[in-house]
Each structure stands twice: as structure tokens, then as C-alpha cells.
VOPAGU-2260 file (C-alpha; in pm, 1 decimal, decimal comma):
REM VOPAGU-2260
SITE   aa  ch    i         X         Y         Z
SITE  MET   A    0      36,9   -1580,7     785,5
SITE  GLN   A    1      46,5   -1435,4    1140,8
SITE  ASN   A    2    -228,7   -1235,2    1305,6
SITE  MET   A    3     -63,7    -909,9    1213,4
SITE  ASN   A    4    -196,3    -621,1    1014,5
SITE  VAL   A    5       5,5    -407,5     772,7
SITE  ARG   A    6    -245,9    -101,3     733,5
SITE  GLU   A    7    -483,0      85,0     920,7
SITE  HIS   A    8    -823,8     -76,5     963,6
SITE  GLU   A    9   -1128,6     127,9    1017,8
SITE  GLY   A   10   -1381,0    -109,5    1156,0
SITE  VAL   A   11   -1727,7     -87,8    1002,6
SITE  THR   A   12   -1863,9      93,2    1321,0
SITE  MET   A   13   -1543,5     243,1    1412,5
SITE  SER   A   14   -1412,7     593,4    1370,8
SITE  THR   A   15   -1071,6     667,0    1258,5
SITE  SER   A   16    -981,4     829,6    1577,7
SITE  MET   A   17   -1037,0     534,7    1813,8
SITE  VAL   A   18    -761,9     326,8    1985,6
SITE  ARG   A   19    -655,8      62,6    1749,6
SITE  ARG   A   20    -609,3    -268,3    1885,2
SITE  LYS   A   21    -347,1    -465,1    1697,4
SITE  VAL   A   22      14,9    -408,0    1634,8
SITE  ILE   A   23     131,0    -433,9    1296,8
SITE  ALA   A   24      33,1    -163,6    1060,0
SITE  ALA   A   25     201,5     170,0    1100,5
SITE  ALA   A   26     -14,9     465,4    1164,9
SITE  SER   A   27       0,7     814,8    1014,0
SITE  THR   A   28    -300,3    1004,4     998,2
SITE  LEU   A   29    -102,7    1288,1     826,0
SITE  THR   A   30    -225,1    1451,1     528,0
SITE  ILE   A   31     -44,0    1492,5     182,6
SITE  GLY   A   32      -0,6    1855,7     286,7
SITE  ALA   A   33     152,4    1781,8     600,9
SITE  LEU   A   34     403,0    1549,4     446,9
SITE  ALA   A   35     492,8    1806,3     201,2
SITE  LEU   A   36     567,4    2032,3     462,4
SITE  SER   A   37     850,6    1793,4     573,1
SITE  GLY   A   38    1038,9    1883,2     273,4
SITE  CYS   A   39    1054,9    1498,2     180,1
SITE  GLY   A   40     744,9    1412,4      10,5
SITE  ALA   A   41     358,9    1346,2      -6,1
SITE  SER   A   42     148,3    1138,5     205,3
SITE  ASN   A   43     150,7     814,7     243,8
SITE  SER   A   44     -91,0     608,3     339,1
SITE  GLY   A   45      -0,5     255,7     410,5
SITE  ASN   A   46     106,1     336,2     753,2
SITE  GLY   A   47    -237,2     284,3     908,3
SITE  GLU   A   48    -273,3     137,4    1232,5
SITE  SER   A   49    -473,3    -184,8    1256,1
SITE  GLY   A   50    -790,6    -244,5    1423,3
SITE  SER   A   51    -930,8    -565,2    1278,2
SITE  SER   A   52   -1026,0    -823,2    1548,1
SITE  ASP   A   53    -788,8   -1084,8    1665,7
SITE  THR   A   54    -994,8   -1345,5    1500,0
SITE  GLY   A   55   -1013,4   -1168,4    1180,7
SITE  SER   A   56    -790,3   -1421,3     986,6
SITE  ASP   A   57   -1030,7   -1689,7    1113,6
SITE  ASN   A   58   -1344,1   -1509,9     994,3
SITE  VAL   A   59   -1194,2   -1471,4     631,5
SITE  ASN   A   60   -1103,7   -1794,8     438,0
SITE  THR   A   61    -719,5   -1840,1     435,2
SITE  LYS   A   62    -744,5   -1841,4      48,0
SITE  TRP   A   63    -699,8   -1476,2      59,4
SITE  ALA   A   64    -348,0   -1488,6     154,0
SITE  ASP   A   65    -250,9   -1709,2    -154,2
SITE  CYS   A   66    -379,6   -1502,1    -431,9
SITE  THR   A   67    -126,4   -1463,0    -741,4
SITE  PRO   A   68    -120,6   -1096,4    -874,9
SITE  GLY   A   69    -281,9   -1093,5   -1213,2
SITE  ALA   A   70    -423,1   -1439,0   -1207,2
SITE  GLY   A   71    -707,0   -1480,5   -1452,1
SITE  SER   A   72    -558,5   -1235,8   -1684,5
SITE  LYS   A   73    -672,6   -1224,1   -2052,4
SITE  ASP   A   74    -595,7   -1011,6   -2358,2
SITE  THR   A   75    -857,5    -714,2   -2358,1
SITE  THR   A   76    -709,8    -552,6   -2674,2
SITE  SER   A   77    -961,8    -718,1   -2898,3
SITE  MET   A   78   -1245,9    -681,3   -2640,9
SITE  LYS   A   79   -1548,5    -443,1   -2731,2
SITE  THR   A   80   -1575,0    -128,9   -2517,4
SITE  ASP   A   81   -1844,5    -163,7   -2249,9
SITE  ASP   A   82   -2199,5     -12,0   -2350,3
SITE  ASP   A   83   -2208,1     172,8   -2032,4
SITE  ASN   A   84   -1893,7     371,0   -2004,4
SITE  LYS   A   85   -1946,4     561,2   -1683,2
SITE  ILE   A   86   -1738,1     412,0   -1362,1
SITE  THR   A   87   -1670,8     561,7   -1016,5
SITE  ILE   A   88   -1381,7     427,8    -835,8
SITE  GLY   A   89   -1350,2     462,3    -481,0
SITE  ALA   A   90   -1002,9     537,3    -326,9
SITE  PHE   A   91    -904,8     534,7      46,8
SITE  ASN   A   92    -820,0     859,6     166,3
SITE  GLY   A   93    -461,1     882,9     276,5
SITE  TRP   A   94    -357,8     549,8     113,4
SITE  ASP   A   95    -132,9     617,6    -197,8
SITE  GLU   A   96    -162,1     304,6    -364,7
SITE  SER   A   97    -528,4     335,4    -378,9
SITE  PHE   A   98    -504,9     659,7    -574,7
SITE  ALA   A   99    -223,6     531,2    -783,1
SITE  THR   A  100    -404,5     210,5    -901,7
SITE  ALA   A  101    -742,3     410,0    -944,5
SITE  GLY   A  102    -543,3     662,1   -1144,0
SITE  ILE   A  103    -376,1     401,5   -1367,2
SITE  ILE   A  104    -728,3     238,4   -1435,5
SITE  LYS   A  105    -884,9     584,3   -1503,3
SITE  ASN   A  106    -591,5     676,9   -1748,6
SITE  VAL   A  107    -623,4     360,0   -1951,8
SITE  LEU   A  108    -986,9     326,4   -1947,2
SITE  GLU   A  109   -1054,2     689,2   -2070,1
SITE  LYS   A  110    -811,4     656,7   -2368,7
SITE  ASP   A  111   -1056,3     369,2   -2444,1
SITE  GLY   A  112   -1383,8     604,6   -2433,9
SITE  TYR   A  113   -1479,1     559,3   -2068,6
SITE  LYS   A  114   -1564,3     836,2   -1827,8
SITE  VAL   A  115   -1425,3     754,9   -1495,5
SITE  ALA   A  116   -1446,7     934,1   -1167,8
SITE  ILE   A  117   -1226,1     876,4    -850,7
SITE  LYS   A  118   -1380,0     984,6    -508,9
SITE  GLY   A  119   -1210,5     963,3    -177,3
SITE  PHE   A  120   -1362,6     755,2     110,7
SITE  ASP   A  121   -1256,2     618,6     435,1
SITE  ALA   A  122   -1234,0     237,4     410,4
SITE  GLY   A  123   -1551,0     165,0     610,1
SITE  PRO   A  124   -1773,9     406,3     414,3
SITE  GLY   A  125   -1604,4     288,8      85,3
SITE  TYR   A  126   -1683,6     -80,4     153,2
SITE  ALA   A  127   -2056,2      35,2     217,7
SITE  GLY   A  128   -2082,6     233,2     -60,1
SITE  LEU   A  129   -1924,7     -41,1    -279,9
SITE  VAL   A  130   -2212,0    -291,6    -178,7
SITE  ALA   A  131   -2498,6     -22,8    -200,7
SITE  GLY   A  132   -2389,1      26,8    -582,1
SITE  ASP   A  133   -2276,1     404,5    -501,9
SITE  ILE   A  134   -1906,1     302,5    -614,0
SITE  ASP   A  135   -1843,1      68,8    -885,2
SITE  LEU   A  136   -1478,3     -37,1    -779,5
SITE  ILE   A  137   -1234,6     -29,5    -505,1
SITE  THR   A  138    -886,1    -129,8    -562,4
SITE  ASP   A  139    -728,1    -132,4    -205,7
SITE  GLY   A  140    -880,5    -443,9     -16,5
SITE  TRP   A  141    -613,8    -572,0     223,0
SITE  LEU   A  142    -631,2    -935,4     320,1
SITE  PRO   A  143    -633,5   -1170,2     500,1
SITE  LEU   A  144    -613,6    -959,4     797,2
SITE  THR   A  145    -639,2    -576,0     779,1
SITE  HIS   A  146    -985,1    -564,7     585,7
SITE  ALA   A  147   -1106,2    -903,9     729,0
SITE  ASP   A  148   -1394,9    -771,0     901,1
SITE  TYR   A  149   -1512,6    -592,4     585,0
SITE  VAL   A  150   -1491,6    -922,2     405,4
SITE  LYS   A  151   -1672,6   -1096,5     659,2
SITE  ARG   A  152   -1960,3    -860,6     649,1
SITE  TYR   A  153   -1976,6    -778,3     289,8
SITE  GLY   A  154   -1799,1   -1054,2     105,6
SITE  ASP   A  155   -2095,4   -1235,1     -64,8
SITE  LYS   A  156   -2213,9    -888,7    -170,7
SITE  MET   A  157   -1891,1    -791,6    -349,1
SITE  GLU   A  158   -1738,5    -926,6    -676,5
SITE  ASN   A  159   -1375,1   -1022,0    -619,1
SITE  LEU   A  160   -1170,7    -910,7    -919,9
SITE  GLY   A  161    -838,9   -1075,3    -811,0
SITE  CYS   A  162    -540,7    -937,4    -641,3
SITE  TRP   A  163    -255,7    -712,1    -785,6
SITE  TYR   A  164      -1,8    -706,2    -520,3
SITE  ASP   A  165     138,2    -951,2    -262,9
SITE  ASN   A  166     404,4    -783,4     -61,6
SITE  ALA   A  167     231,1    -549,0     165,0
SITE  LYS   A  168     431,8    -548,2     499,1
SITE  LEU   A  169     619,2    -370,8     757,6
SITE  THR   A  170    1005,1    -329,6     742,1
SITE  ILE   A  171    1313,6    -196,6     894,4
SITE  ALA   A  172    1499,4     -17,0     586,0
SITE  VAL   A  173    1844,1      90,3     550,0
SITE  ASN   A  174    2053,3     275,4     258,0
SITE  LYS   A  175    2170,7      31,4      -2,2
SITE  ASP   A  176    2517,4      63,3      24,8
SITE  SER   A  177    2550,9       3,6     414,9
SITE  LYS   A  178    2650,9    -327,6     567,4
SITE  ALA   A  179    2370,4    -482,4     764,8
SITE  LYS   A  180    2173,7    -749,2     591,6
SITE  THR   A  181    1932,8    -870,4     866,5
SITE  ILE   A  182    1763,8    -678,5    1167,6
SITE  GLY   A  183    1990,4    -879,4    1395,3
SITE  ASP   A  184    2305,7    -713,6    1251,9
SITE  LEU   A  185    2193,2    -383,6    1406,1
SITE  LYS   A  186    2306,3    -538,3    1737,2
SITE  SER   A  187    2680,2    -570,3    1632,5
SITE  MET   A  188    2676,4    -303,2    1351,2
SITE  GLY   A  189    2474,0     -25,9    1539,1
SITE  ASP   A  190    2757,8     218,6    1567,8
SITE  GLU   A  191    2777,7     235,9    1197,4
SITE  TYR   A  192    2406,3     376,1    1194,5
SITE  GLY   A  193    2469,1     603,1    1496,1
SITE  ASN   A  194    2317,1     346,2    1725,7
SITE  THR   A  195    1973,1     497,3    1610,2
SITE  LEU   A  196    1652,7     375,9    1462,7
SITE  TYR   A  197    1435,4     638,8    1327,1
SITE  GLY   A  198    1073,6     560,6    1385,5
SITE  ILE   A  199     736,2     741,3    1324,7
SITE  GLU   A  200     449,2     832,7    1552,1
SITE  ALA   A  201     433,3     689,4    1884,7
SITE  GLY   A  202      95,1     567,5    1865,9
SITE  ALA   A  203     153,0     377,6    1525,9
SITE  GLY   A  204     120,8      -7,4    1513,2
SITE  LEU   A  205     462,6      -7,6    1343,5
SITE  THR   A  206     600,6     156,9    1645,3
SITE  LYS   A  207     461,6     -78,0    1883,5
SITE  ALA   A  208     566,8    -369,9    1671,4
SITE  THR   A  209     920,5    -254,7    1666,8
SITE  LYS   A  210     945,0    -182,0    2028,9
SITE  ASP   A  211     764,2    -492,9    2161,8
SITE  SER   A  212     873,5    -730,0    1900,2
SITE  ALA   A  213    1159,7    -650,0    1685,1
SITE  ILE   A  214    1393,1    -482,1    1944,0
SITE  PRO   A  215    1346,4    -758,4    2209,6
SITE  LYS   A  216    1366,5   -1029,1    1961,0
SITE  TYR   A  217    1686,1    -935,1    1802,6
SITE  GLY   A  218    1828,5    -798,1    2135,1
SITE  LEU   A  219    1885,2    -458,9    2016,0
SITE  LYS   A  220    1921,3    -295,3    2366,6
SITE  ASN   A  221    2216,6     -82,2    2214,3
SITE  ILE   A  222    1989,3      80,3    1976,2
SITE  ASN   A  223    1812,2     432,1    2037,6
SITE  PHE   A  224    1462,0     388,1    1890,2
SITE  LYS   A  225    1387,3     751,5    1806,8
SITE  ILE   A  226    1013,6     785,1    1782,3
SITE  SER   A  227     876,6    1107,0    1621,1
SITE  SER   A  228     666,4    1125,8    1304,8
SITE  THR   A  229     636,1     991,9     946,0
SITE  PRO   A  230     751,3    1320,7     836,7
SITE  ALA   A  231    1048,3    1357,7    1048,3
SITE  MET   A  232    1168,5    1017,9     977,7
SITE  LEU   A  233    1137,1    1086,1     601,9
SITE  ALA   A  234    1318,8    1410,4     627,4
SITE  GLN   A  235    1602,3    1223,0     821,2
SITE  LEU   A  236    1594,0     948,0     549,7
SITE  LYS   A  237    1631,8    1215,1     283,1
SITE  LYS   A  238    1909,1    1396,1     467,0
SITE  SER   A  239    2122,9    1090,6     545,9
SITE  THR   A  240    2099,9     929,0     204,6
SITE  ASP   A  241    2175,5    1268,3      26,4
SITE  ALA   A  242    2480,3    1279,2     235,7
SITE  GLY   A  243    2600,7     933,3     178,1
SITE  GLN   A  244    2539,2     847,6     557,7
SITE  ASP   A  245    2423,2     529,8     694,8
SITE  ILE   A  246    2079,1     500,6     833,2
SITE  ALA   A  247    1801,1     283,6     952,4
SITE  VAL   A  248    1431,2     357,8     979,3
SITE  THR   A  249    1096,3     185,2    1021,6
SITE  LEU   A  250     914,1     181,7     695,6
SITE  TRP   A  251     625,5     -27,8     515,4
SITE  ARG   A  252     551,0    -161,4     180,0
SITE  PRO   A  253     406,9     -31,5     -44,2
SITE  HIS   A  254     571,6     324,2      11,7
SITE  TRP   A  255     707,5     591,6    -242,5
SITE  ALA   A  256    1022,5     609,7     -48,1
SITE  TYR   A  257    1135,1     308,5    -200,5
SITE  GLY   A  258    1145,6     473,5    -543,7
SITE  ALA   A  259    1257,0     803,9    -413,8
SITE  PHE   A  260    1563,7     701,2    -199,8
SITE  PRO   A  261    1849,2     424,5    -223,8
SITE  ILE   A  262    1701,1     197,4      40,2
SITE  ARG   A  263    1652,6    -167,7      94,7
SITE  ASP   A  264    1488,6    -392,7     362,8
SITE  LEU   A  265    1679,6    -573,2     615,6
SITE  LYS   A  266    1572,5    -934,1     640,5
SITE  ASP   A  267    1357,4   -1059,0     927,3
SITE  PRO   A  268    1446,9   -1430,4     973,5
SITE  LYS   A  269    1257,3   -1424,2    1310,9
SITE  ASN   A  270     945,8   -1271,8    1151,1
SITE  ALA   A  271     923,6   -1015,2    1422,0
SITE  LEU   A  272     736,0    -770,1    1200,0
SITE  GLY   A  273     493,5   -1044,6    1057,3
SITE  ASP   A  274     425,5   -1170,9     717,5
SITE  ALA   A  275     307,7    -978,2     399,6
SITE  GLU   A  276     -64,3    -917,3     305,8
SITE  VAL   A  277    -228,8    -930,4     -38,8
SITE  ILE   A  278    -420,4    -640,9    -191,9
SITE  TYR   A  279    -737,2    -696,4    -386,1
SITE  SER   A  280    -977,9    -525,8    -608,8
SITE  PHE   A  281   -1350,6    -551,8    -540,4
SITE  ALA   A  282   -1652,8    -462,2    -740,7
SITE  ARG   A  283   -2007,3    -370,7    -658,8
SITE  PRO   A  284   -2286,1    -653,6    -748,5
SITE  GLY   A  285   -2328,9    -687,6   -1116,4
SITE  PHE   A  286   -2026,8    -487,7   -1224,8
SITE  GLU   A  287   -1832,0    -766,9   -1426,5
SITE  LYS   A  288   -2168,4    -830,4   -1609,7
SITE  ASP   A  289   -2235,0    -465,7   -1688,8
SITE  PHE   A  290   -1837,3    -380,5   -1764,4
SITE  PRO   A  291   -1690,0    -718,1   -1881,7
SITE  LYS   A  292   -1390,9    -529,0   -2054,9
SITE  ALA   A  293   -1330,4    -307,0   -1766,4
SITE  ALA   A  294   -1342,9    -597,2   -1528,4
SITE  GLN   A  295   -1099,7    -785,5   -1722,4
SITE  LEU   A  296    -843,1    -477,2   -1734,6
SITE  ILE   A  297    -871,8    -468,7   -1339,8
SITE  ARG   A  298    -804,7    -872,0   -1321,9
SITE  ASN   A  299    -491,9    -802,5   -1535,8
SITE  MET   A  300    -341,3    -550,8   -1293,3
SITE  ALA   A  301     -25,4    -668,7   -1115,9
SITE  PHE   A  302     268,1    -460,5    -952,8
SITE  ASP   A  303     597,1    -549,2    -840,5
SITE  ASP   A  304     750,5    -347,1    -573,9
SITE  LYS   A  305     986,4    -157,1    -814,2
SITE  THR   A  306     711,7     -38,9   -1062,7
SITE  LEU   A  307     455,3      39,9    -789,7
SITE  SER   A  308     713,5     258,7    -576,3
SITE  ASP   A  309     821,5     414,8    -905,4
SITE  LEU   A  310     449,2     513,1    -976,6
SITE  GLU   A  311     388,6     648,0    -622,0
SITE  ASP   A  312     727,2     834,6    -619,4
SITE  THR   A  313     615,0     998,4    -938,9
SITE  MET   A  314     276,0    1087,8    -791,2
SITE  PHE   A  315     347,6    1177,6    -420,5
SITE  SER   A  316     713,4    1272,4    -358,3
SITE  ALA   A  317     770,4    1635,7    -298,6
SITE  ASP   A  318    1027,2    1681,7    -570,5
SITE  LYS   A  319     783,6    1550,5    -826,8
SITE  TYR   A  320     401,5    1596,9    -804,0
SITE  GLY   A  321     365,2    1601,2    -416,2
SITE  GLY   A  322      13,0    1438,3    -423,3
SITE  LYS   A  323    -100,5    1732,9    -666,7
SITE  ASN   A  324    -232,8    1699,9   -1025,9
SITE  GLN   A  325    -268,5    1322,9    -986,6
SITE  GLU   A  326    -422,6    1280,1   -1331,2
SITE  LYS   A  327    -107,4    1466,5   -1481,8
SITE  ALA   A  328     143,9    1272,4   -1290,6
SITE  VAL   A  329      -5,6     940,2   -1402,7
SITE  ALA   A  330     -20,2    1040,8   -1762,2
SITE  GLU   A  331     346,3    1133,2   -1725,6
SITE  TRP   A  332     428,8     796,6   -1558,8
SITE  THR   A  333     239,1     591,8   -1824,5
SITE  SER   A  334     408,2     798,7   -2123,0
SITE  HIS   A  335     737,3     668,1   -1972,5
SITE  ASN   A  336     616,1     306,1   -1913,6
SITE  LYS   A  337     420,6     227,3   -2228,9
SITE  ALA   A  338     538,4    -139,3   -2222,5
SITE  TRP   A  339     388,4    -196,0   -1877,9
SITE  VAL   A  340      60,6     -37,9   -1991,9
SITE  ASP   A  341      50,3    -254,1   -2298,6
SITE  LYS   A  342     117,3    -564,7   -2091,0
SITE  LEU   A  343    -193,3    -449,9   -1863,9
SITE  LYS   A  344    -398,4    -447,3   -2165,6
SITE  SER   A  345    -275,0    -764,4   -2316,4
SITE  GLY   A  346    -280,6    -942,7   -1976,8
SITE  GLU   A  347      88,5   -1005,9   -1972,9
SITE  LEU   A  348     177,3    -859,7   -1629,6
SITE  ALA   A  349     134,7   -1180,2   -1436,2
SITE  GLU   A  350     408,2   -1339,6   -1635,8
SITE  SER   A  351     652,1   -1067,4   -1612,8
């Protein structure tokens, strides 16, 4: 895995406003409300700019890159409900998949008699609160790069409950019915996309990676890289796909846009935007002993791109819940995806 991050990293002693040092993780500091104003949907998240050290991947064993989502799954349906039934989950502010996965766990556990609270944190305070025991669980640990510094500092004090997603990465996406297959195709097929690539914020890691790596590596001198904002990019994506017009945008996974719009990623054979990261769940010290059933349920969690984008689309896109009434949104999604929930409880998602 290359030394490239996918998400925003808030260093343990850094504020979120500081200049980020690495290039790969796209950066939007916009809130859910700001994205809703774009007329295109709610917050995302996963466009955070990175800030982990250049040696971050060396500080964390490379095993973090090789996790299989749902590994260690077991059937929880016959397990006894834990004696202590109160659990607090920390979700990272502005990171949609944090609230999506926390919401799923809350929904399933509360149907089994637990009382679950979800509290928002920035990543640094979230990890610190976890090892201090103020939070029981976080579900959004990005490795081996984005959160390498946190794992280096806190790893021996956290319980690793496995990973649930292994395709967290930067992309250039196009409408599904367009002709380009690789990023390099934009060199010869650019006119079909108006010779334009729609980007996000100028200071975003994704923008820098596109400008400094993808464009020169693929020789895209013919392309006008239109740098603007995440809401503007999403608004243009909605406008073009609604009109049946070809469009190319910078994007990242996981993102609800993959569920909301008919789009697909261009292949990146030169690896200009870097490799994917893996997302883990971590618990406070002693959590698995105190909550063996809940811990096993979390180990059972595994998402593919389609399922995750569909869940996030339901929760965060403007034409659905727009980031509001998240419990209701999750309840609606689970009501339409009972087979997935059943597999989560029986430990079969890793086999899907």
C-alpha cells in the first residue's frame, strides 16, 4: 500500500484547521447543512485531508492493510444478552460511514434490549476518549495510513474488533453509460466530457493528488480541472446525470453518491490516486469481556460498496433524510434489508 491517505487525519495534538501534510484524502470541512444547501445531498465525510506522518505506515504493522471484513464472524443469535446493556459509540463528526455503522449497531442492539448512545467527536478526542473509557466503541479506524499515528499511540490500549470495509480510496468517477474505462481514456475521449473534470475544494488532498499525480501521469493536458467545492461538484453530478450527459468528477469511497447517482469509477492502472485503506472497529479496554455478544456482533459486520452506499444514500442524500432523523433513516433501511441484518446477526456477511 502506498504512502497515501484517503481520509482526513486529525493528529493527536493537531487542530482540524492546521495545514495537512499528505496528498491523498479529499478534504471537505462542510457540514451536513452546507451540503444540503447544494440541493444535492448531505454531508460526506470521507473527503478528509490527510495529516499522518510520512512514516505512518511504518509505525503501524503492515498487517493492518490485509484484514478481511467480517473475519472472526460467529453466530450471535443464540448468545445471551450481555448483563450490562448500556453502550456508548463514538462517531467522527462529518464522516458519514461513522454514523451509518454506529446507527446500524444501535438499531440491532436496541432490538435486543440494549441502550445505545451515539456521540459525535473529532477523531483525536474520539480515540483519546476510547482509551480513557469514556466511549465504549468507535467504528471508523482507517488503516494502515490515515489513523496510523493514533494506533501507534493507543494501539496497545484498544481492543481490535476487526475490519468491516476494505475499499476506502480516492477515485475519478463518470456516469455509468459513458465510454471511458480508465483515467487515461480522458486524454482521447475528453471532448465527450466537455474536456472538464469537476473537482472539490482547492485545499483538499484529493485535489492535490489529482493535480499533481493523476493529471500528469495520464497526460491530461486537454482537461480543464474545475476546482470548486464538494457541494458544487455534487450539484453538477446531479445535473448532468439527470440530463443524461457525460460527466467526470473527483470522488472517494465510501460515499453516498454511489447509491444516489448512476456512476462508476475509472480504472487507475498507474495507481496515481493510491491504494485502498481498510476500516476497523476499536473498543475500549475490557469491552469484549464486558459485552461478549455486542463485541461479536461488531466483529460480524462487513460491508460491500453497494450496501454501504445504499445505506448512506438513505441517511444522507437530500432527496431522502438529508442527514436528519438518522435513527428513523436506519430503521427504514433495515426494514428493507432484513436479510442483511439477519446475516449480520448470524455471522454470514463475510461469506456473502
